C-alpha positions, 0 to 999 in steps of 0.5 A: 692706931694711926688718926690725923692726931699722931700722923706728924708724930709718926713721919719723924721716925726713920724712914725704912726700906732706904737711904731716905732720901736723894744725894745729888750736887747742886749745879755749877757753870764751867769754862766753855773752853777745853782742857788737854788731856792726857790721851787727847791727840794733836796735829801741829803744823809749824809755819817757817818763812826763813830759808834753810829752817830746821822744821821745813823741808827745802821749798817748803814754809811748813811741817806738819805734825800729826797724831801726836798723843799727849802722855800720862804726864801731859806733855808731848814730844817735839822736834830740838825742843824735847817734852812741852808740857800742855795738861790742862792748857786749853787750844789757844794756850797750849799753841801759844806755850809751843811757839814760845818754846819753838823761838827759842830756835827758830825766831820765826815759826809760828804754830798751828794747833788742831786737838781731837779729844781723847777717851778720857774726854768723855761722859759715860750715858749707859741704859736708860737712855735712846742711845748709850754710849760714850760722849764726847764733851763739847767744853767743861760747860757740859751738864747732864741734862745735855747728856741725856739730850745727846743720848736720846733722851729717857724713854717715856715708857721707862717706870719712875726713872731715877737717874744716878752718877757715877764720880770716881768712888762716889755715887749721887742719885736723883728722880728724874722727875726732881731733875727735871723741875728744876735747873739748880739739879743740873749739875755740872759734869766732869770728864769720864763721869758716868751716868746710868738711867733706870726704873725705881726699884724701890716696893711694896707688897700687897696682900690681903683682901685686896684686888692685887696681891703683888710686888709694886713699884713706888710709880714716883718719890714719895707713895702715901698709904691711901694712894697705895691702895689704889695701886692695890686696886681698892679695897675688896667690897665683899670681903675687906674690912674697912676698919683694919688696914694694916701697914707692916714695917721693920726697923733696925735697932739703931733706928729705934726711938731710945731717946729720939722719936722713933719706935720701941720695938723692932717690928711695927703694925699701924693700922687704919680706920678708913670707915671713919674722916680721920683715918681717911686724912690720916691714911692720906698723909701717911707715908708708905715705905719701900719692903712695907707690907699693906695687908688689907684684913678680912671683915669678921662678917665675912669669916661669920657667913663664910661658917654660916654657909658650912652650916647651911650646907651641913644642915642641907645635906642633912635634911636632903637624907632625912627626906630620902629616908622617909 
């Protein structure tokens, strides 16, 4: 039996059906500039005022090298100076570095640099948004909410959406409501991160003498037994036993309470008496977990009425047969 006296103790038992919490990186601030990475392309314009320059054609004061790709080692090739390593530098720093390398052979050279991001400088936003796709990072201060906004936002019809962040071999997730309500959750994105927005797939089973028997998905992060009954359409006025509302739950062997708070066996049935204030308040505090079964049992009175109805039908038929015999 669940009452207000033991709901606090039960709340300390292990959570079932999922990991029991959201794991999400905290926010941070990145640089307002973008670093050059392998796969990016550059346009390099070299100005030289000297006559008979090594780098310019006769009568010209500049030469332009277009669509130079930063190779896997983070370098680009330039005539006369071979490879110049620029990975990790900002556009301004890379320009200064290239110019310093050119000064060894062309002291009067000046450099202009144009930077186009490659595929490695983008964030993928997959599903659950108005415009899924790959989004280039404008700088290193690009956050989750900015990426979701660039992708057109989350449609309001999506049921209790969950935001999942894939970063290398790690996976983080958080509910959209929690993400939106706190600026501390607006995590900084890294290049090649993937964001996935999808509906919360946690659910419980509704069964018995209620308005609805079905698999019911969680409409929000946390759900109480009383809220679950509301989602089930309430108890049937003519069939349900308000003293026999049950929650069926299974625990794993490593969750059993041996020397710690928890159940003593794998399968536990929690019973609520909703005819009392104590039972109602207990149901309002008791958390429903994914894969629970909420069962509204039938009233013994209903069963008795069914049996009496059958006897009545039999007796009625017998009386009719007797009258026909007479």
